[in-house]
C-alpha positions as CSV (number, residue, x, y, z in Angstrom):
1,M,18.8,-19.6,10.6
2,T,15.6,-21.2,9.6
3,R,15.5,-22.9,6.3
4,S,12.4,-23.6,4.2
5,V,11.1,-27.0,3.4
6,Q,12.1,-26.4,-0.2
7,E,15.7,-25.4,0.7
8,I,16.1,-28.5,2.9
9,Q,14.6,-30.8,0.3
10,E,16.9,-29.4,-2.4
11,W,19.9,-29.8,-0.1
12,I,19.0,-33.4,0.7
13,V,18.4,-34.3,-3.0
14,T,21.8,-32.8,-3.9
15,R,23.5,-34.7,-1.1
16,V,21.8,-38.0,-1.9
17,S,22.8,-37.5,-5.5
18,A,26.4,-37.0,-4.5
19,L,26.4,-40.0,-2.2
20,S,24.6,-42.4,-4.6
21,G,25.9,-41.2,-8.0
22,I,22.3,-40.8,-9.2
23,E,21.5,-37.6,-11.0
24,A,19.6,-35.2,-8.8
25,Q,16.7,-34.9,-11.3
26,E,16.2,-38.7,-11.0
27,I,15.7,-38.6,-7.3
28,D,12.0,-38.7,-6.2
29,V,11.4,-36.8,-3.0
30,G,8.4,-39.1,-2.3
31,E,10.7,-42.2,-2.1
32,S,12.7,-43.5,0.8
33,V,16.2,-42.2,1.0
34,L,17.4,-45.8,1.3
35,R,15.9,-46.6,-2.2
36,Y,18.9,-44.9,-3.7
37,G,21.4,-47.5,-2.4
38,L,22.8,-45.6,0.6
39,D,24.5,-47.9,3.1
40,S,24.6,-47.3,6.8
41,V,27.8,-45.3,6.6
42,A,26.3,-43.0,3.9
43,V,23.1,-42.5,6.0
44,V,25.2,-41.5,9.0
45,A,27.2,-39.2,6.9
46,L,24.0,-37.6,5.5
47,A,22.6,-37.1,9.0
48,A,25.9,-35.6,10.2
49,D,26.1,-33.3,7.2
50,L,22.5,-32.2,7.7
51,E,23.3,-31.4,11.4
52,A,26.2,-29.2,10.3
53,W,24.3,-27.5,7.5
54,L,21.3,-26.8,9.6
55,G,23.2,-26.0,12.8
56,Y,20.8,-28.3,14.6
57,R,21.7,-31.3,16.7
58,F,19.5,-34.4,16.2
59,R,18.5,-36.4,19.3
60,E,18.2,-39.5,17.1
61,N,18.5,-40.2,13.4
62,P,15.5,-38.4,11.8
63,L,15.6,-40.9,8.9
64,D,14.3,-43.6,11.3
65,Q,11.0,-41.8,11.5
66,H,11.0,-39.8,8.3
67,S,12.3,-42.0,5.5
68,T,11.2,-40.0,2.5
69,I,13.0,-36.8,1.4
70,A,9.8,-34.8,1.5
71,A,8.8,-36.0,5.0
72,L,12.4,-35.5,6.3
73,A,12.5,-31.9,4.9
74,Q,9.1,-31.1,6.4
75,F,10.1,-32.5,9.8
76,L,13.4,-30.6,9.8
77,A,11.9,-27.3,8.8
78,E,9.3,-27.6,11.6
79,Q,11.9,-28.6,14.2
80,T,14.4,-26.0,13.4
81,A,11.7,-23.3,13.3
82,K,10.3,-24.4,16.6
83,D,13.7,-24.3,18.2
84,E,14.4,-20.8,17.0
85,R,11.1,-19.3,18.5
86,P,11.6,-17.3,21.6
87,A,10.5,-19.0,24.8
């Protein structure tokens, strides 16, 4: 199932909020996910949860190349849509 950029972004904000203890409305999607105090364990958990929620297996941690929530959501929406297109 393909998810929109907005859906993915909202999911990430909610999850970062839960992991960091920062209110969702205080999270800026233009900032790095790491800005919110997530340690390496939390980042791995976030990536694993994203994989499960999207039903999409990452080849590498997408946060390495797409550190902001907005960029990550855009990348994931494009990747999951591309992988669902018929060959």
